[in-house]
py3Dmol code that shows the C-alpha trace and the ligand (Angstrom):
import py3Dmol

protein = """\
ATOM      1  CA  UNK A   1      94.958 -85.782 -17.878  1.00  0.00           C
ATOM      2  CA  UNK A   2      91.229 -85.842 -16.986  1.00  0.00           C
ATOM      3  CA  UNK A   3      90.046 -82.391 -15.820  1.00  0.00           C
ATOM      4  CA  UNK A   4      87.276 -81.105 -13.529  1.00  0.00           C
ATOM      5  CA  UNK A   5      86.473 -77.402 -13.214  1.00  0.00           C
ATOM      6  CA  UNK A   6      83.891 -75.534 -10.896  1.00  0.00           C
ATOM      7  CA  UNK A   7      82.694 -71.981 -11.240  1.00  0.00           C
ATOM      8  CA  UNK A   8      80.289 -69.502 -10.143  1.00  0.00           C
ATOM      9  CA  UNK A   9      78.503 -66.733 -11.855  1.00  0.00           C
ATOM     10  CA  UNK A  10      79.382 -63.713  -9.684  1.00  0.00           C
ATOM     11  CA  UNK A  11      76.496 -62.237  -7.796  1.00  0.00           C
ATOM     12  CA  UNK A  12      74.104 -64.786  -9.398  1.00  0.00           C
ATOM     13  CA  UNK A  13      72.484 -68.058  -7.904  1.00  0.00           C
ATOM     14  CA  UNK A  14      73.878 -69.755 -10.806  1.00  0.00           C
ATOM     15  CA  UNK A  15      76.972 -72.274 -10.621  1.00  0.00           C
ATOM     16  CA  UNK A  16      78.825 -74.504 -13.295  1.00  0.00           C
ATOM     17  CA  UNK A  17      80.893 -77.415 -13.639  1.00  0.00           C
ATOM     18  CA  UNK A  18      82.826 -78.752 -16.713  1.00  0.00           C
ATOM     19  CA  UNK A  19      84.450 -82.277 -16.845  1.00  0.00           C
ATOM     20  CA  UNK A  20      86.641 -83.642 -19.460  1.00  0.00           C
ATOM     21  CA  UNK A  21      87.621 -87.405 -18.958  1.00  0.00           C
ATOM     22  CA  UNK A  22      90.577 -88.412 -21.191  1.00  0.00           C
ATOM     23  CA  UNK A  23      92.696 -91.028 -19.465  1.00  0.00           C
ATOM     24  CA  UNK A  24      89.942 -92.264 -17.178  1.00  0.00           C
ATOM     25  CA  UNK A  25      87.518 -92.937 -20.073  1.00  0.00           C
ATOM     26  CA  UNK A  26      90.088 -94.411 -22.578  1.00  0.00           C
ATOM     27  CA  UNK A  27      91.027 -96.912 -19.434  1.00  0.00           C
ATOM     28  CA  UNK A  28      87.498 -97.753 -19.087  1.00  0.00           C
ATOM     29  CA  UNK A  29      87.186 -98.756 -22.841  1.00  0.00           C
ATOM     30  CA  UNK A  30      90.596-100.573 -22.937  1.00  0.00           C
ATOM     31  CA  UNK A  31      89.906-102.714 -20.026  1.00  0.00           C
ATOM     32  CA  UNK A  32      86.646-103.782 -21.564  1.00  0.00           C
ATOM     33  CA  UNK A  33      88.097-104.278 -24.986  1.00  0.00           C
ATOM     34  CA  UNK A  34      91.150-106.134 -23.634  1.00  0.00           C
ATOM     35  CA  UNK A  35      89.916-107.993 -20.372  1.00  0.00           C
ATOM     36  CA  UNK A  36      86.157-108.894 -20.950  1.00  0.00           C
ATOM     37  CA  UNK A  37      85.143-111.741 -22.917  1.00  0.00           C
ATOM     38  CA  UNK A  38      82.438-109.817 -24.481  1.00  0.00           C
ATOM     39  CA  UNK A  39      84.805-107.266 -26.103  1.00  0.00           C
ATOM     40  CA  UNK A  40      84.519-103.903 -26.912  1.00  0.00           C
ATOM     41  CA  UNK A  41      81.156-102.093 -26.450  1.00  0.00           C
ATOM     42  CA  UNK A  42      78.962-101.532 -29.618  1.00  0.00           C
ATOM     43  CA  UNK A  43      79.170 -97.823 -30.380  1.00  0.00           C
ATOM     44  CA  UNK A  44      75.704 -96.820 -29.041  1.00  0.00           C
ATOM     45  CA  UNK A  45      76.381 -98.421 -25.764  1.00  0.00           C
ATOM     46  CA  UNK A  46      79.932 -96.755 -25.445  1.00  0.00           C
ATOM     47  CA  UNK A  47      78.277 -93.460 -26.140  1.00  0.00           C
ATOM     48  CA  UNK A  48      75.699 -93.823 -23.341  1.00  0.00           C
ATOM     49  CA  UNK A  49      78.241 -95.254 -21.028  1.00  0.00           C
ATOM     50  CA  UNK A  50      80.679 -92.281 -21.653  1.00  0.00           C
ATOM     51  CA  UNK A  51      77.624 -89.958 -21.096  1.00  0.00           C
ATOM     52  CA  UNK A  52      76.832 -91.674 -17.902  1.00  0.00           C
ATOM     53  CA  UNK A  53      80.502 -91.468 -16.548  1.00  0.00           C
ATOM     54  CA  UNK A  54      80.694 -87.805 -17.351  1.00  0.00           C
ATOM     55  CA  UNK A  55      77.338 -86.977 -15.690  1.00  0.00           C
ATOM     56  CA  UNK A  56      78.155 -89.113 -12.556  1.00  0.00           C
ATOM     57  CA  UNK A  57      81.410 -87.209 -12.123  1.00  0.00           C
ATOM     58  CA  UNK A  58      79.563 -83.964 -12.323  1.00  0.00           C
ATOM     59  CA  UNK A  59      76.958 -85.121 -10.108  1.00  0.00           C
ATOM     60  CA  UNK A  60      79.608 -86.361  -7.369  1.00  0.00           C
ATOM     61  CA  UNK A  61      81.221 -82.999  -7.729  1.00  0.00           C
ATOM     62  CA  UNK A  62      77.842 -81.163  -7.200  1.00  0.00           C
ATOM     63  CA  UNK A  63      76.936 -82.787  -3.853  1.00  0.00           C
ATOM     64  CA  UNK A  64      78.360 -82.453  -0.374  1.00  0.00           C
ATOM     65  CA  UNK A  65      78.491 -86.112   0.382  1.00  0.00           C
ATOM     66  CA  UNK A  66      81.179 -88.317   1.440  1.00  0.00           C
ATOM     67  CA  UNK A  67      80.298 -91.702  -0.214  1.00  0.00           C
ATOM     68  CA  UNK A  68      80.034 -93.177  -3.732  1.00  0.00           C
ATOM     69  CA  UNK A  69      77.609 -91.883  -6.293  1.00  0.00           C
ATOM     70  CA  UNK A  70      76.324 -94.568  -8.498  1.00  0.00           C
ATOM     71  CA  UNK A  71      74.397 -93.683 -11.682  1.00  0.00           C
ATOM     72  CA  UNK A  72      72.519 -96.768 -13.051  1.00  0.00           C
ATOM     73  CA  UNK A  73      70.253 -97.545 -15.912  1.00  0.00           C
ATOM     74  CA  UNK A  74      68.367-100.580 -15.620  1.00  0.00           C
ATOM     75  CA  UNK A  75      67.195-101.530 -19.195  1.00  0.00           C
ATOM     76  CA  UNK A  76      64.552-103.689 -20.901  1.00  0.00           C
ATOM     77  CA  UNK A  77      66.191-103.784 -24.138  1.00  0.00           C
ATOM     78  CA  UNK A  78      69.416-105.231 -25.386  1.00  0.00           C
ATOM     79  CA  UNK A  79      71.315-103.339 -22.497  1.00  0.00           C
ATOM     80  CA  UNK A  80      70.201-104.905 -19.174  1.00  0.00           C
ATOM     81  CA  UNK A  81      72.236-102.763 -16.931  1.00  0.00           C
ATOM     82  CA  UNK A  82      74.628 -99.778 -17.332  1.00  0.00           C
ATOM     83  CA  UNK A  83      76.525 -98.539 -14.331  1.00  0.00           C
ATOM     84  CA  UNK A  84      78.898 -95.540 -13.611  1.00  0.00           C
ATOM     85  CA  UNK A  85      80.335 -95.214 -10.138  1.00  0.00           C
ATOM     86  CA  UNK A  86      82.387 -92.337  -8.727  1.00  0.00           C
ATOM     87  CA  UNK A  87      84.103 -92.290  -5.198  1.00  0.00           C
ATOM     88  CA  UNK A  88      84.592 -89.298  -3.332  1.00  0.00           C
ATOM     89  CA  UNK A  89      88.018 -89.098  -4.413  1.00  0.00           C
ATOM     90  CA  UNK A  90      86.826 -89.237  -8.130  1.00  0.00           C
ATOM     91  CA  UNK A  91      88.257 -92.674  -8.512  1.00  0.00           C
ATOM     92  CA  UNK A  92      85.686 -94.036 -11.169  1.00  0.00           C
ATOM     93  CA  UNK A  93      84.691 -97.058 -13.020  1.00  0.00           C
ATOM     94  CA  UNK A  94      81.808 -98.104 -15.296  1.00  0.00           C
ATOM     95  CA  UNK A  95      80.445-101.163 -17.086  1.00  0.00           C
ATOM     96  CA  UNK A  96      77.376-102.250 -19.148  1.00  0.00           C
ATOM     97  CA  UNK A  97      75.636-105.657 -19.513  1.00  0.00           C
ATOM     98  CA  UNK A  98      74.786-106.200 -23.281  1.00  0.00           C
ATOM     99  CA  UNK A  99      72.543-109.278 -23.927  1.00  0.00           C
ATOM    100  CA  UNK A 100      71.697-108.875 -27.477  1.00  0.00           C
ATOM    101  CA  UNK A 101      72.679-107.520 -31.002  1.00  0.00           C
ATOM    102  CA  UNK A 102      72.417-103.619 -31.360  1.00  0.00           C
ATOM    103  CA  UNK A 103      72.030-101.446 -34.273  1.00  0.00           C
ATOM    104  CA  UNK A 104      74.852 -98.996 -35.037  1.00  0.00           C
ATOM    105  CA  UNK A 105      72.038 -96.130 -34.911  1.00  0.00           C
ATOM    106  CA  UNK A 106      70.333 -97.459 -31.800  1.00  0.00           C
ATOM    107  CA  UNK A 107      68.743 -94.485 -29.807  1.00  0.00           C
ATOM    108  CA  UNK A 108      68.656 -94.465 -25.929  1.00  0.00           C
ATOM    109  CA  UNK A 109      65.182 -95.932 -25.999  1.00  0.00           C
ATOM    110  CA  UNK A 110      66.098 -98.722 -28.281  1.00  0.00           C
ATOM    111  CA  UNK A 111      69.025 -99.709 -25.887  1.00  0.00           C
ATOM    112  CA  UNK A 112      67.369 -99.419 -22.412  1.00  0.00           C
ATOM    113  CA  UNK A 113      63.616 -98.508 -22.753  1.00  0.00           C
ATOM    114  CA  UNK A 114      62.293-100.798 -25.568  1.00  0.00           C
ATOM    115  CA  UNK A 115      59.337-102.016 -23.644  1.00  0.00           C
ATOM    116  CA  UNK A 116      58.668 -98.747 -21.424  1.00  0.00           C
ATOM    117  CA  UNK A 117      60.062-100.310 -18.356  1.00  0.00           C
ATOM    118  CA  UNK A 118      63.734 -98.767 -18.258  1.00  0.00           C
ATOM    119  CA  UNK A 119      64.803 -96.852 -15.232  1.00  0.00           C
ATOM    120  CA  UNK A 120      67.568 -94.642 -14.275  1.00  0.00           C
ATOM    121  CA  UNK A 121      68.573 -94.698 -10.608  1.00  0.00           C
ATOM    122  CA  UNK A 122      71.035 -92.591  -8.577  1.00  0.00           C
ATOM    123  CA  UNK A 123      72.292 -93.990  -5.507  1.00  0.00           C
ATOM    124  CA  UNK A 124      74.352 -92.235  -2.650  1.00  0.00           C
ATOM    125  CA  UNK A 125      76.206 -94.860  -0.559  1.00  0.00           C
ATOM    126  CA  UNK A 126      77.829 -93.283   2.435  1.00  0.00           C
ATOM    127  CA  UNK A 127      81.354 -94.439   2.974  1.00  0.00           C
ATOM    128  CA  UNK A 128      80.638 -95.218   6.563  1.00  0.00           C
ATOM    129  CA  UNK A 129      77.105 -96.536   7.377  1.00  0.00           C
ATOM    130  CA  UNK A 130      75.550 -96.556  10.593  1.00  0.00           C
ATOM    131  CA  UNK A 131      74.018-100.043  11.485  1.00  0.00           C
ATOM    132  CA  UNK A 132      70.956-100.616   9.449  1.00  0.00           C
ATOM    133  CA  UNK A 133      71.310 -97.436   7.356  1.00  0.00           C
ATOM    134  CA  UNK A 134      70.321 -97.950   3.828  1.00  0.00           C
ATOM    135  CA  UNK A 135      71.938 -95.988   0.781  1.00  0.00           C
ATOM    136  CA  UNK A 136      69.966 -93.028  -0.527  1.00  0.00           C
ATOM    137  CA  UNK A 137      68.290 -93.855  -3.783  1.00  0.00           C
ATOM    138  CA  UNK A 138      66.304 -91.831  -6.266  1.00  0.00           C
ATOM    139  CA  UNK A 139      64.556 -93.471  -9.237  1.00  0.00           C
ATOM    140  CA  UNK A 140      63.395 -91.806 -12.401  1.00  0.00           C
ATOM    141  CA  UNK A 141      61.503 -93.220 -15.515  1.00  0.00           C
ATOM    142  CA  UNK A 142      62.838 -92.410 -19.076  1.00  0.00           C
ATOM    143  CA  UNK A 143      59.973 -90.554 -19.928  1.00  0.00           C
ATOM    144  CA  UNK A 144      59.217 -86.819 -20.331  1.00  0.00           C
ATOM    145  CA  UNK A 145      56.588 -84.784 -18.749  1.00  0.00           C
ATOM    146  CA  UNK A 146      54.444 -85.166 -21.761  1.00  0.00           C
ATOM    147  CA  UNK A 147      54.915 -89.113 -21.696  1.00  0.00           C
ATOM    148  CA  UNK A 148      57.373 -89.188 -24.550  1.00  0.00           C
ATOM    149  CA  UNK A 149      60.276 -91.431 -24.490  1.00  0.00           C
ATOM    150  CA  UNK A 150      63.422 -89.608 -23.533  1.00  0.00           C
ATOM    151  CA  UNK A 151      66.328 -90.010 -26.066  1.00  0.00           C
ATOM    152  CA  UNK A 152      69.045 -88.366 -24.147  1.00  0.00           C
ATOM    153  CA  UNK A 153      70.675 -88.900 -20.734  1.00  0.00           C
ATOM    154  CA  UNK A 154      70.922 -85.169 -20.382  1.00  0.00           C
ATOM    155  CA  UNK A 155      67.283 -84.807 -20.264  1.00  0.00           C
ATOM    156  CA  UNK A 156      66.727 -87.693 -17.884  1.00  0.00           C
ATOM    157  CA  UNK A 157      69.099 -86.377 -15.350  1.00  0.00           C
ATOM    158  CA  UNK A 158      67.778 -82.580 -15.712  1.00  0.00           C
ATOM    159  CA  UNK A 159      64.434 -84.156 -15.029  1.00  0.00           C
ATOM    160  CA  UNK A 160      65.804 -86.029 -11.979  1.00  0.00           C
ATOM    161  CA  UNK A 161      67.433 -82.992 -10.479  1.00  0.00           C
ATOM    162  CA  UNK A 162      64.306 -80.956 -10.746  1.00  0.00           C
ATOM    163  CA  UNK A 163      61.914 -83.815  -9.554  1.00  0.00           C
ATOM    164  CA  UNK A 164      64.001 -84.918  -6.678  1.00  0.00           C
ATOM    165  CA  UNK A 165      66.202 -81.906  -5.817  1.00  0.00           C
ATOM    166  CA  UNK A 166      64.100 -79.181  -6.921  1.00  0.00           C
ATOM    167  CA  UNK A 167      67.167 -77.700  -8.752  1.00  0.00           C
ATOM    168  CA  UNK A 168      66.888 -76.410 -12.435  1.00  0.00           C
ATOM    169  CA  UNK A 169      69.725 -77.976 -14.184  1.00  0.00           C
ATOM    170  CA  UNK A 170      71.134 -77.998 -17.746  1.00  0.00           C
ATOM    171  CA  UNK A 171      73.535 -80.494 -18.897  1.00  0.00           C
ATOM    172  CA  UNK A 172      75.513 -80.910 -22.111  1.00  0.00           C
ATOM    173  CA  UNK A 173      77.281 -84.318 -22.613  1.00  0.00           C
ATOM    174  CA  UNK A 174      79.415 -85.459 -25.389  1.00  0.00           C
ATOM    175  CA  UNK A 175      81.634 -88.666 -25.990  1.00  0.00           C
ATOM    176  CA  UNK A 176      83.894 -90.258 -28.318  1.00  0.00           C
ATOM    177  CA  UNK A 177      86.442 -92.954 -28.128  1.00  0.00           C
ATOM    178  CA  UNK A 178      88.937 -90.261 -26.505  1.00  0.00           C
ATOM    179  CA  UNK A 179      87.015 -88.163 -24.502  1.00  0.00           C
ATOM    180  CA  UNK A 180      83.898 -88.151 -22.215  1.00  0.00           C
ATOM    181  CA  UNK A 181      82.901 -84.596 -21.180  1.00  0.00           C
ATOM    182  CA  UNK A 182      80.043 -82.724 -19.877  1.00  0.00           C
ATOM    183  CA  UNK A 183      79.082 -79.252 -18.627  1.00  0.00           C
ATOM    184  CA  UNK A 184      76.501 -78.697 -16.064  1.00  0.00           C
ATOM    185  CA  UNK A 185      74.893 -75.316 -15.107  1.00  0.00           C
ATOM    186  CA  UNK A 186      72.689 -75.254 -12.268  1.00  0.00           C
ATOM    187  CA  UNK A 187      70.443 -72.680 -10.507  1.00  0.00           C
ATOM    188  CA  UNK A 188      71.128 -72.383  -6.765  1.00  0.00           C
ATOM    189  CA  UNK A 189      68.490 -71.830  -4.393  1.00  0.00           C
ATOM    190  CA  UNK A 190      68.339 -68.170  -2.922  1.00  0.00           C
ATOM    191  CA  UNK A 191      69.256 -69.034   0.645  1.00  0.00           C
ATOM    192  CA  UNK A 192      72.560 -70.713   1.611  1.00  0.00           C
ATOM    193  CA  UNK A 193      73.945 -73.885  -0.152  1.00  0.00           C
ATOM    194  CA  UNK A 194      71.919 -77.062  -0.148  1.00  0.00           C
ATOM    195  CA  UNK A 195      72.432 -80.682  -0.449  1.00  0.00           C
ATOM    196  CA  UNK A 196      70.321 -83.681  -1.105  1.00  0.00           C
ATOM    197  CA  UNK A 197      68.023 -83.230   1.938  1.00  0.00           C
ATOM    198  CA  UNK A 198      68.154 -79.677   1.828  1.00  0.00           C
ATOM    199  CA  UNK A 199      65.979 -76.695   1.651  1.00  0.00           C
ATOM    200  CA  UNK A 200      62.648 -76.193  -0.503  1.00  0.00           C
ATOM    201  CA  UNK A 201      62.850 -72.623  -1.621  1.00  0.00           C
ATOM    202  CA  UNK A 202      60.041 -72.071  -4.085  1.00  0.00           C
ATOM    203  CA  UNK A 203      60.838 -71.530  -7.680  1.00  0.00           C
ATOM    204  CA  UNK A 204      57.855 -69.385  -7.904  1.00  0.00           C
ATOM    205  CA  UNK A 205      59.185 -66.873  -5.286  1.00  0.00           C
ATOM    206  CA  UNK A 206      62.370 -66.688  -7.163  1.00  0.00           C
ATOM    207  CA  UNK A 207      60.710 -66.036 -10.508  1.00  0.00           C
ATOM    208  CA  UNK A 208      58.833 -63.002  -8.728  1.00  0.00           C
ATOM    209  CA  UNK A 209      62.178 -61.387  -8.083  1.00  0.00           C
ATOM    210  CA  UNK A 210      63.447 -61.892 -11.488  1.00  0.00           C
ATOM    211  CA  UNK A 211      66.184 -64.505 -10.537  1.00  0.00           C
ATOM    212  CA  UNK A 212      65.279 -66.805 -13.056  1.00  0.00           C
ATOM    213  CA  UNK A 213      66.073 -64.585 -15.842  1.00  0.00           C
ATOM    214  CA  UNK A 214      69.738 -64.919 -15.206  1.00  0.00           C
ATOM    215  CA  UNK A 215      69.601 -68.666 -14.991  1.00  0.00           C
ATOM    216  CA  UNK A 216      67.634 -68.800 -18.217  1.00  0.00           C
ATOM    217  CA  UNK A 217      70.178 -66.727 -20.036  1.00  0.00           C
ATOM    218  CA  UNK A 218      73.163 -68.617 -18.746  1.00  0.00           C
ATOM    219  CA  UNK A 219      71.439 -71.972 -19.497  1.00  0.00           C
ATOM    220  CA  UNK A 220      70.516 -70.967 -22.914  1.00  0.00           C
ATOM    221  CA  UNK A 221      74.412 -69.961 -23.514  1.00  0.00           C
ATOM    222  CA  UNK A 222      75.294 -73.349 -22.254  1.00  0.00           C
ATOM    223  CA  UNK A 223      72.879 -75.116 -24.299  1.00  0.00           C
ATOM    224  CA  UNK A 224      74.511 -73.445 -27.383  1.00  0.00           C
ATOM    225  CA  UNK A 225      77.791 -75.506 -26.833  1.00  0.00           C
ATOM    226  CA  UNK A 226      78.179 -78.179 -29.710  1.00  0.00           C
ATOM    227  CA  UNK A 227      79.211 -81.579 -28.858  1.00  0.00           C
ATOM    228  CA  UNK A 228      82.070 -81.265 -31.209  1.00  0.00           C
ATOM    229  CA  UNK A 229      83.220 -78.174 -29.314  1.00  0.00           C
ATOM    230  CA  UNK A 230      82.875 -80.053 -25.969  1.00  0.00           C
ATOM    231  CA  UNK A 231      85.008 -82.764 -27.318  1.00  0.00           C
ATOM    232  CA  UNK A 232      87.895 -80.835 -28.990  1.00  0.00           C
ATOM    233  CA  UNK A 233      88.338 -77.634 -27.377  1.00  0.00           C
ATOM    234  CA  UNK A 234      90.049 -76.848 -23.954  1.00  0.00           C
ATOM    235  CA  UNK A 235      88.221 -75.669 -20.988  1.00  0.00           C
ATOM    236  CA  UNK A 236      89.333 -72.062 -21.050  1.00  0.00           C
ATOM    237  CA  UNK A 237      88.407 -71.837 -24.785  1.00  0.00           C
ATOM    238  CA  UNK A 238      84.912 -73.278 -24.031  1.00  0.00           C
ATOM    239  CA  UNK A 239      84.151 -71.069 -20.968  1.00  0.00           C
ATOM    240  CA  UNK A 240      85.333 -67.945 -22.750  1.00  0.00           C
ATOM    241  CA  UNK A 241      83.409 -68.563 -25.676  1.00  0.00           C
ATOM    242  CA  UNK A 242      80.201 -69.467 -23.911  1.00  0.00           C
ATOM    243  CA  UNK A 243      80.289 -66.901 -21.070  1.00  0.00           C
ATOM    244  CA  UNK A 244      82.779 -63.981 -22.240  1.00  0.00           C
ATOM    245  CA  UNK A 245      79.950 -61.536 -21.089  1.00  0.00           C
ATOM    246  CA  UNK A 246      79.164 -63.064 -17.618  1.00  0.00           C
ATOM    247  CA  UNK A 247      81.515 -62.591 -14.742  1.00  0.00           C
ATOM    248  CA  UNK A 248      82.772 -66.004 -13.775  1.00  0.00           C
ATOM    249  CA  UNK A 249      84.616 -66.916 -10.497  1.00  0.00           C
ATOM    250  CA  UNK A 250      86.819 -69.884 -10.868  1.00  0.00           C
ATOM    251  CA  UNK A 251      87.501 -72.489  -8.156  1.00  0.00           C
ATOM    252  CA  UNK A 252      91.140 -73.840  -8.369  1.00  0.00           C
ATOM    253  CA  UNK A 253      90.926 -77.057 -10.484  1.00  0.00           C
ATOM    254  CA  UNK A 254      91.167 -80.493  -8.974  1.00  0.00           C
ATOM    255  CA  UNK A 255      94.787 -81.532  -8.850  1.00  0.00           C
ATOM    256  CA  UNK A 256      96.695 -84.491  -7.702  1.00  0.00           C
ATOM    257  CA  UNK A 257      94.963 -87.386  -6.215  1.00  0.00           C
ATOM    258  CA  UNK A 258      91.499 -85.955  -6.676  1.00  0.00           C
ATOM    259  CA  UNK A 259      91.694 -85.351 -10.283  1.00  0.00           C
ATOM    260  CA  UNK A 260      89.081 -87.849 -11.827  1.00  0.00           C
ATOM    261  CA  UNK A 261      90.907 -91.161 -12.536  1.00  0.00           C
ATOM    262  CA  UNK A 262      90.080 -94.963 -13.167  1.00  0.00           C
ATOM    263  CA  UNK A 263      90.086 -96.922 -10.246  1.00  0.00           C
ATOM    264  CA  UNK A 264      88.099-100.193  -9.226  1.00  0.00           C
ATOM    265  CA  UNK A 265      86.896-100.933  -5.801  1.00  0.00           C
ATOM    266  CA  UNK A 266      87.044-104.841  -6.329  1.00  0.00           C
ATOM    267  CA  UNK A 267      89.286-107.067  -4.169  1.00  0.00           C
ATOM    268  CA  UNK A 268      89.958-110.611  -3.121  1.00  0.00           C
ATOM    269  CA  UNK A 269      88.558-110.075   0.130  1.00  0.00           C
ATOM    270  CA  UNK A 270      85.206-108.668  -1.431  1.00  0.00           C
ATOM    271  CA  UNK A 271      85.088-111.664  -3.672  1.00  0.00           C
ATOM    272  CA  UNK A 272      85.669-114.038  -0.586  1.00  0.00           C
ATOM    273  CA  UNK A 273      82.818-112.274   1.118  1.00  0.00           C
ATOM    274  CA  UNK A 274      80.515-113.141  -1.916  1.00  0.00           C
ATOM    275  CA  UNK A 275      81.286-116.698  -1.830  1.00  0.00           C
ATOM    276  CA  UNK A 276      80.493-116.753   1.941  1.00  0.00           C
ATOM    277  CA  UNK A 277      77.280-115.366   1.156  1.00  0.00           C
ATOM    278  CA  UNK A 278      76.800-118.363  -1.417  1.00  0.00           C
ATOM    279  CA  UNK A 279      76.651-120.607   1.518  1.00  0.00           C
ATOM    280  CA  UNK A 280      79.047-123.701   2.021  1.00  0.00           C
ATOM    281  CA  UNK A 281      76.760-125.986   0.138  1.00  0.00           C
ATOM    282  CA  UNK A 282      76.609-124.036  -3.020  1.00  0.00           C
ATOM    283  CA  UNK A 283      80.187-123.203  -2.844  1.00  0.00           C
ATOM    284  CA  UNK A 284      81.193-126.790  -2.491  1.00  0.00           C
ATOM    285  CA  UNK A 285      78.810-127.953  -5.300  1.00  0.00           C
ATOM    286  CA  UNK A 286      80.517-125.199  -7.750  1.00  0.00           C
ATOM    287  CA  UNK A 287      84.044-126.527  -6.692  1.00  0.00           C
ATOM    288  CA  UNK A 288      82.866-130.029  -7.139  1.00  0.00           C
ATOM    289  CA  UNK A 289      81.779-129.248 -10.692  1.00  0.00           C
ATOM    290  CA  UNK A 290      84.448-127.198 -11.917  1.00  0.00           C
ATOM    291  CA  UNK A 291      87.481-127.751  -9.667  1.00  0.00           C
ATOM    292  CA  UNK A 292      87.514-124.135  -8.389  1.00  0.00           C
ATOM    293  CA  UNK A 293      85.676-120.815  -8.241  1.00  0.00           C
ATOM    294  CA  UNK A 294      86.543-118.079 -10.498  1.00  0.00           C
ATOM    295  CA  UNK A 295      85.099-114.570 -10.499  1.00  0.00           C
ATOM    296  CA  UNK A 296      85.771-111.943 -12.956  1.00  0.00           C
ATOM    297  CA  UNK A 297      85.198-108.258 -12.306  1.00  0.00           C
ATOM    298  CA  UNK A 298      83.007-106.644 -14.932  1.00  0.00           C
ATOM    299  CA  UNK A 299      84.600-103.138 -14.196  1.00  0.00           C
ATOM    300  CA  UNK A 300      88.232-103.786 -14.562  1.00  0.00           C
ATOM    301  CA  UNK A 301      88.726-107.161 -15.858  1.00  0.00           C
ATOM    302  CA  UNK A 302      90.351-108.515 -12.866  1.00  0.00           C
ATOM    303  CA  UNK A 303      89.954-112.259 -12.336  1.00  0.00           C
ATOM    304  CA  UNK A 304      89.853-113.983  -8.933  1.00  0.00           C
ATOM    305  CA  UNK A 305      90.382-117.630  -8.508  1.00  0.00           C
ATOM    306  CA  UNK A 306      89.679-119.599  -5.513  1.00  0.00           C
ATOM    307  CA  UNK A 307      90.847-123.495  -5.316  1.00  0.00           C
ATOM    308  CA  UNK A 308      89.466-126.039  -3.087  1.00  0.00           C
ATOM    309  CA  UNK A 309      91.670-125.073  -0.311  1.00  0.00           C
ATOM    310  CA  UNK A 310      90.868-121.312  -0.514  1.00  0.00           C
ATOM    311  CA  UNK A 311      87.233-122.128  -0.437  1.00  0.00           C
ATOM    312  CA  UNK A 312      87.532-124.243   2.709  1.00  0.00           C
ATOM    313  CA  UNK A 313      89.524-121.565   4.380  1.00  0.00           C
ATOM    314  CA  UNK A 314      86.926-118.853   3.502  1.00  0.00           C
ATOM    315  CA  UNK A 315      84.428-120.955   5.597  1.00  0.00           C
ATOM    316  CA  UNK A 316      86.636-122.098   8.304  1.00  0.00           C
ATOM    317  CA  UNK A 317      87.773-118.414   9.171  1.00  0.00           C
ATOM    318  CA  UNK A 318      84.259-117.192   9.012  1.00  0.00           C
ATOM    319  CA  UNK A 319      83.140-120.024  11.209  1.00  0.00           C
ATOM    320  CA  UNK A 320      86.038-119.212  13.697  1.00  0.00           C
ATOM    321  CA  UNK A 321      85.484-115.566  14.029  1.00  0.00           C
ATOM    322  CA  UNK A 322      82.660-113.954  16.249  1.00  0.00           C
ATOM    323  CA  UNK A 323      79.522-113.213  14.797  1.00  0.00           C
ATOM    324  CA  UNK A 324      79.267-109.665  13.117  1.00  0.00           C
ATOM    325  CA  UNK A 325      77.157-108.167  15.681  1.00  0.00           C
ATOM    326  CA  UNK A 326      79.538-108.961  18.346  1.00  0.00           C
ATOM    327  CA  UNK A 327      82.369-106.936  16.410  1.00  0.00           C
ATOM    328  CA  UNK A 328      80.573-103.725  16.247  1.00  0.00           C
ATOM    329  CA  UNK A 329      82.311-101.115  18.429  1.00  0.00           C
TER     330      UNK A 329
END
"""
ligand_1 = """\
1
ZN
Zn 87.429 -104.543 -10.526
"""
view = py3Dmol.view(width=600, height=400)
view.addModel(protein, "pdb")
view.setStyle({"model": 0}, {"cartoon": {"style": "trace"}})
view.addModel(ligand_1, "xyz")
view.setStyle({"model": 1}, {"stick": {}})
view.zoomTo()
view.show()
């Protein structure tokens, strides 16, 4: 079973999280291999997507926010789009759109930043939105501070956390075809807890009183974790090996329904809504050409088929119901 653990370093403004996705990750791979006509992901794409899923799970766990966290890479290379999405209950799904052949040793920039236009976006989409409310989105380029192309997702996200959240973060990510895992260590601001819109305690102030030394030491210990160890060792062993000289205070691990698990939010109702947005003329022309409208879900492989009667019903029911603005309470 997949696991997610949170911990604090006692008396220090540093916290950590460790995720090991097993069944949730293999389910994503299995559905792609068996349910998508494009077939299994090329290995470099599989590795990138696995890191994204592990990182998105850590980020969802790291924020106080009731909504979905969507980590996206919009690429300008053979991978046009990669998406990892995690719901507040840690239902997660992921997909990548691959349009060209990929070398077995392709680096991150060869996949998504070939022409310097690749972007990474983090979207927080609240579960209930006020009318007109937009999801929060932060975007970072795939370049480092010195203008170099970044070749690891962990660097991209560390950069994002520092830039948009003013939070120093160390991420270690590792993937194979059985496990997608990640360790996150983060330095907390001095005063209180914070979230995305929160405080701006100056890092310089903290440095003056020596708080930074603790974070640096713990971050260095975390960075010494090898990918192989993260993939093969159990959580207790990892934490003991890395932090045996530190005082850890552990939270109860996630259990029951909130253990990270595969889950897709697609539904026949949502697809009906998409058809409605096409407009009657467009929908009718597809039906005239193909006999029906068939929509496949890239995330889970589900297929939704609408015959001419279904399509007519979608537009009839929409026409019969009052306009959306009149139904808002
Ligand atoms: Zn789906």
